[in-house]
N, C-alpha and C positions, 0 to 999 in steps of 0.2 A: 504494500499500501503507500503510495509517493506520500511525503510529508507534505501536512499542512503549514502552507505560511500567510502568516497572517497578512492583512491589507494594509499596505502604507498610511499612515493617517493624512500623508499628503494627499492622495487620492479622495478622501471624503474633502477635503478643503475644496481641489478642483471640481469636484463635483457641486458644492456649494455656489462657488464662482458661475460653475457653467450654467445653472438655473438662474443666477442673480443676471449674468449677461440677457438669457434667454427670454425673461421680462424685458428688457429693456428694449425688445424689439417686437412686443407686443403692448401698445398703449391703449388700447381698447379691452386689455387683460386675456390672460389665458387659463384655461379649466386644468386640473391634475393629470388628465390622460393626455392630452394636446402635450404637456408639458415634459412628461415622461418619454414619449414618444421623440420629442425634439433636442432631446439629451440622452436621449439610447441608455434608461435606466431604469429599474424596476419604481411602482410607482409607490409602495411603503419607504422606499430611499428619499424619492423625489418630495414625498409629503415631510421627511424629515428634514430635511435639508428646506422647505418654504417654512416649516415651524421656527426653525434657527435664525432667518430671516426677517419673518415676522417680529420675534423677539427683541431682534434689534431695532426695531423700526424700517428694516430695508426693503419689506414688500407688506405688502395689504389684503385684505382679501374680500370683497365687493360681493355684490349678489351674486344667486346661481352659479356660486363658488368659485371665482372666477378672480385669478392675482396679477397683481400689481406692482411696480415699485411703489414701495413706501413713501411715506413725505419725508422721514429723517433722512432719508438717503437722497431725496431730492433736495432737501434743505443742506447737508453737507458740500454736494454736488454743485449748488450755486452758488454757495458763502466761498468756497474753494476757488472757484473758476472769476468768481468776482475780484477777488482777492490776489490775484496771480499777477506779480509782478509786469509781467507784460500785458497781459490785458488791460492792465490800469493802465499804460505808458501809452498804448496804440489806441485807446479810446478817443482821444479828443481829436486825434488822426483821423481815424474813421469818419466823428461826427461832422469834421471839417467837408471832409471829402461828397460824403452824403449830401449835405447840406447843396455844397457847389455842384452837383449831378445830377440828383436828384433820382441815385439808382442806390441798385444795394452795393455795399462794401463789404472785403472779407481783410482778416489776417489769418495766414497760413502756415504751417511748416510740414515739411517733407518727412516722410515717414516709409522708409522703402522704396515701394512702386505707388505710393500714395500720396496725397494730398490730406491732412488733416487739420481743420478748419476751427481756428481756436477762440475767431472773434467774429462776430458779423451784425452787420446793422443795416436795417432797413429803412427805406426814406417815409415819411408820413403821410404818403398822399402815392398812390401808382406803383404799389409795391404789388411784385409778379411773384410767384412760387417759384424759386429753383432748388434744385437738386440738394445744394450745398446747406447744411445745420451745423451747429457747433459742436465739435465733437465727431463730425459726420468726415467720409471721407470720400474721395474724387479720386479718378485714375491719374498719375501725374502728369504722363505723355501729353494730354490734351486739354490741360488747363494752363491758363498763363498763369498762375503762382505755382504753378509744378512745373512746367518748362523755364519758369525763370529761376529757380531753384534747383534744376536739373543741371544747367547750363555752367552754374558753379561748382558741381560735385561731378562732372563728366565733360572732361578738357578734352578728348579727342575723340575717335569712331570708336578706336580698342575699348573705351572706358563705356560707350554708349553699347556696345555691342555683347560687354561680359553684363551689364546692369538688364539689359533684354533677356539673355539667356537664350534657354530652351522656350521659354512662353510668347504667346501673343498676344501681341499689343491689341487693346479693344478697341473698336470703331464705332465711336459712339453715336457718331453721325457720318454723314456722306464725306465731311473735311476733316475726320481725325484722320494724323498720321499713325499708321500701322507697319511702316519698314524701320530697322535701324538705320538706315542712308539717310531716310525721310528726315528721322529725329534729329541726328548728327547737325545734317545741313540747315535743322531749325535753330540749334542750341547753337550755332555758329554764328548767325544771324543777331539772335538774342545777346551773346556777348558785344557783340558789333557796336549793335544799338544800345544796349542798356535798360531795357525792356523786354517783356513778352504779351504776346497776346494770344489769346482763343477765337479766332475767327469763326463762331458757330461751330468748334469741335467739340464741344462736351454737351452743350442743348441746344436744339436748333432753334433761331430766333433770339440769341442771346451771345453778345461779344464780350468781351474781356480783355482789359490790359492791365498788367501788373508790375510793379517798382520792387527794388529789395526793402527789405528794412532792416536795420543794424542798430537792434536795441539790447545784445551782448556783448559785440564786436566793432572795433571802426574798420575791418576788412573781411571779415565773412556774414554773411546776412544771418540774421536768428528765423528769418522766414521773410515771408511777400504780403503787399499788400495791393489789391486789384478793388476795382472799378469794375461791375459788371451791370452789362446796359440792354434792353430792348435793342435789337437791331433796327428799329425803324425808326426808333425815339431818341436814340443817343449811338447816331455810326460810328464804325470803330475809327473811321478815319477822323470824328469829333476826339476822339480820347487821344489818338498817335498826335494830332496838334497840339492839345493841349497837354502835354506829357511834360513839358518845363513846369508847367504851374503845379503837376501832381505830384511831381518830387519835388516840390518846394515844399508844400505840404504837410511831405511824409518827413523831410530830412528839417524842416523848421528855418532852411535859407531861404534868401530871396532868388530867383532865377536869374541867371549870368546872360 
């Protein structure tokens, strides 16, 4: 008879975290059976994980037995986000850009093959629903913020090829760049001009211009700041022609 080995405690912790992450994907709530299927675990095990999260205030149970993220988790997440140094420093810049262009503005960082949105501000009127959300991700190769940051980290075609590896670059729209050669040429242009654009490459009808943000280093961007506009309302050419003013707002220096 083979020797029985106790399950490591870390597995239980990983399971609780998996349940917590799955809760975040269901703002309308998720039932116990559905959750058990999603995390590939027995219902009693998932029920214990949910009970632990409920005791901590990280999960709550609504009517009809559906579970959602708890208020304590949301309080901690929002309090943390509002107090982050990069969010505090970038908020006045985003407010100025949003006021000037009447379009959605972002601050994002690079994480692997994706960008993560750290801050986002919508205009008071005329805002449209975009795929970007604070804490959310989009493919780096077809977003202005992503291409801006990739241009600083992938200096030549060999580096681009290594970054892409054996995966396929997602074609989000007909204008998305999906080849190593095309992405390398685009990053060359970004380095030459000092800004990056997304010409309806991530979402149809939405274009974007991004410039670097140096919040933690004078030489290496901590992230990128972008203005995302409806193509019919704020054409890409308008943003490109105004790039000096965008840079000035981001850096706090008058355009030369």
